[in-house]
N, C-alpha and C positions, 0 to 999 in steps of 0.2 A: 381346834387343833388340827394340824395336818400330819398325817403319818406317811413315811416314805419307806418303800421296800426296794432294795437293790438286789439284782441278780446278774449272773453271767460271769462272775469271777472264777478263778481257778488257776491251774498250772498250765503254762503254755511254753513251747520251745521258742528260742530266739528266732525271729523272722516270721513267726506265726501270727495268728489273728484271734481276737476275742471281741465280743460285743456285750457291753454292759447295758443294763436297763434299770430304770428307776421309776416306779409308779407311785404317784401321790394319791392319797385317799383321805376321807374325813371331811372336815369343814372347809370345803374348797369353794371360793367365790370367784377369784380371778388370779391365777398365778402369773406373775410377771417373769422375772429372770429365772432360768434354771441353769444348773452348772455341775461340773465335776471337779473335784479336788482330790489330791492324794497326799499321803503322809507315810514317811518312813520312820520307824521307831527312832526316837531321839532327835528328830528333825521337825521343823515347822511344817504345818500343812501348807501345800502350795496349790495354786490354781492350775487346772489342766485346760479347761475350756468352759465358756459360758455361752448362753444363747438367749436372746430376748424373745418375747412373745411373738414379735414380728419376724423372727428368724435371723436377726443379725448375730454374728458369732464373734467371739474373741478366743484365740487359741494361743497357748504358751509356745514360745519359740522351740522349746525342747521336744515338742510333739508335733509341731506344724508339719503338714505334709504326710503324716502317718496316722494321726487320730482325727476323727470327724465327729462332731457333736450334732445331734438333730433332736427334734421333739415332735410329739403328736399332741396338739392342744386338746383334741377331742377325748383323748385317753389320759390326759394329764401325766404323760410319760416322757422322760428324756432318755436318750440313748448316747452311748459313746462307742463308736466303731474304732477299734484299735488294730492297726495293721503294722507289719514290720516291727513287731515289738522287740525291745532290747532288755538285757538284764537290769539296766538302770530304771526300767519302768516298773520294777517290782515295788509294790507299796499296797497299802490299804486305800481303796478308792471310795470316796464319799460323794454322794449327790447332795445338792442344796437347792432349795426353791425359795423364792421370795413372794410373799403374798401380803398385800397391804404394807405394814411397816415391820413385818416379822420375817426372820430367816428360819427355815426348818432344815434340819440335817438328817440324813439317813444314818443307819448304824455302821455302814461301811462294808465293803466286800474285798477280800484279799485277792490280789493278782500277783502271781509269782511267775517270773520268766526265767527258766532254767533248762539246760539241756536234758 
């Protein structure tokens, strides 16, 4: 089993910045894709950004140019740098990692963008 611990969420003003981190631990052999997703209550979970082991990224249009995903393979950690945040970025943010044929999800961290 792989355990994920997210950190860095909280309250931020519009236009501000936050950096989310997600560290994987446990039975780690080789983590392939890592990513961030978000969910607003009553809505479907949506992709924010993903990154392959080699560093190729895929970013949702809604956050492109504002959010940047990165990872540290030695630390089994994925990051999400959030700049110029907007109220509509308010959501619970989840990290996900893929190892072998399994997906593992973190418990989520709340991000609230409000004056």
